[in-house]
C-alpha positions as CSV (number, residue, x, y, z in Angstrom):
1,M,0.0,0.0,0.0
2,T,1.3,3.5,-0.9
3,T,1.8,6.1,1.8
4,D,-1.0,8.2,0.2
5,L,-3.5,5.3,0.6
6,E,-2.2,4.5,4.1
7,M,-2.9,8.0,5.2
8,L,-6.3,7.9,3.6
9,A,-7.1,4.8,5.6
10,L,-5.8,6.4,8.8
11,A,-7.8,9.6,8.1
12,A,-10.9,7.6,7.5
13,G,-10.4,5.6,10.7
14,L,-9.8,8.8,12.6
15,T,-12.9,10.4,11.2
16,A,-14.9,7.3,12.1
17,V,-14.1,7.7,15.8
18,L,-14.3,11.4,16.3
19,W,-17.9,11.2,17.3
20,L,-17.2,9.3,20.4
21,P,-16.2,12.1,22.7
22,Y,-19.2,14.3,22.0
23,I,-21.7,11.4,22.2
24,L,-20.2,10.3,25.5
25,A,-20.5,13.9,26.8
26,H,-24.2,13.8,25.7
27,I,-24.8,10.6,27.5
28,V,-23.1,12.0,30.7
29,N,-25.1,15.2,30.3
30,V,-28.6,13.7,29.9
31,G,-28.3,10.1,30.9
32,F,-28.1,6.9,28.9
33,M,-31.8,6.3,28.1
34,P,-32.7,9.9,27.2
35,A,-29.6,9.9,24.8
36,L,-30.9,6.7,23.2
37,T,-34.5,7.8,22.9
38,Y,-33.9,11.4,21.6
39,R,-35.5,12.9,24.7
40,G,-32.2,14.5,25.5
41,D,-31.7,16.1,22.1
42,A,-32.9,19.5,23.2
43,T,-30.3,19.7,25.9
44,P,-27.2,21.6,24.8
45,L,-23.8,20.0,24.8
46,P,-21.1,21.3,26.9
47,A,-19.1,23.9,25.0
48,W,-16.1,21.6,24.4
49,A,-18.4,18.8,23.1
50,A,-20.2,21.2,20.8
51,R,-16.9,22.2,19.3
52,A,-15.9,18.5,19.0
53,K,-19.1,17.9,17.1
54,K,-18.4,20.8,14.7
55,A,-14.8,19.5,14.3
56,H,-16.1,16.1,13.4
57,Y,-18.5,17.4,10.8
58,N,-15.6,19.4,9.3
59,A,-13.5,16.3,9.2
60,V,-16.3,14.4,7.4
61,E,-16.7,17.2,4.9
62,N,-13.0,17.3,4.1
63,L,-12.5,13.5,4.0
64,I,-14.5,13.3,0.7
65,P,-12.3,15.5,-1.4
66,F,-9.1,14.2,0.2
67,A,-10.2,10.6,-0.5
68,A,-11.0,11.5,-4.1
69,L,-7.7,13.2,-4.6
70,V,-5.6,10.3,-3.1
71,I,-7.5,7.7,-5.1
72,V,-7.2,9.7,-8.4
73,A,-3.5,10.2,-7.7
74,D,-3.0,6.6,-7.1
75,L,-5.0,5.4,-10.1
76,T,-3.3,7.8,-12.6
77,G,0.2,7.3,-11.3
78,A,0.5,10.8,-10.1
79,A,1.3,9.7,-6.5
80,N,4.9,10.5,-5.6
81,A,7.0,11.6,-2.6
82,A,5.3,15.0,-2.6
83,T,1.8,13.6,-2.6
84,A,2.8,11.2,0.1
85,A,4.2,14.0,2.2
86,A,1.0,16.0,1.6
87,A,-1.1,13.0,2.7
88,I,0.9,12.7,5.9
89,A,0.6,16.4,6.5
90,Y,-3.2,16.1,5.9
91,F,-3.6,13.4,8.5
92,W,-1.7,15.2,11.2
93,A,-3.3,18.5,10.4
94,R,-6.8,16.9,10.7
95,L,-5.9,15.4,14.0
96,A,-4.5,18.7,15.2
97,H,-7.6,20.5,13.9
98,Y,-9.9,18.3,16.0
99,V,-7.8,18.6,19.2
100,L,-7.3,22.4,18.8
101,Y,-10.9,23.1,17.9
102,T,-12.2,21.0,20.7
103,A,-9.9,22.7,23.2
104,G,-10.9,26.1,21.9
105,V,-7.3,27.2,21.1
106,P,-7.5,30.6,19.4
107,F,-6.4,30.4,15.7
108,G,-5.3,26.8,16.2
109,R,-8.1,25.3,14.2
110,T,-7.7,27.8,11.4
111,I,-4.0,27.1,11.0
112,A,-4.6,23.3,11.2
113,F,-7.4,23.6,8.6
114,A,-5.2,25.7,6.3
115,V,-2.5,23.1,6.4
116,S,-5.0,20.3,5.6
117,W,-6.4,22.4,2.7
118,A,-2.9,23.1,1.4
119,S,-2.1,19.4,1.5
120,M,-5.1,18.7,-0.7
121,A,-4.1,21.5,-3.0
122,C,-0.6,19.9,-3.3
123,I,-2.1,16.6,-4.3
124,F,-4.4,18.2,-6.8
125,W,-1.5,20.1,-8.3
126,H,0.4,16.8,-8.9
127,I,-2.6,15.2,-10.5
128,A,-3.1,18.3,-12.7
129,M,0.5,18.4,-13.7
130,A,0.9,14.6,-14.4
């Protein structure tokens, strides 16, 4: 497996578990049964959990174009050391984005998002130039 595809798998796996903290916070906040039966849906999440939920949604939204770019680069032979480095940067930037956004670190989420976006732009560039 190429580094690009490995990072795609890791990014997908990460995105698949990012819901756990805010769901657990919801269960702690309203109780197990209300959380399962939708009775607790009107109860707001703690601020950190609400940020975690938004960070997860952002990860889901960005996983789709990242996946498409990595797969196209792999299928067209455009994958190379630069796209591998970009895919690695994307993964770590997405992890940082989630942590920094959830923690409420000023400017942190924006910088991490910009790095992940630039990583996708790099992969796109190598596809377009192949």
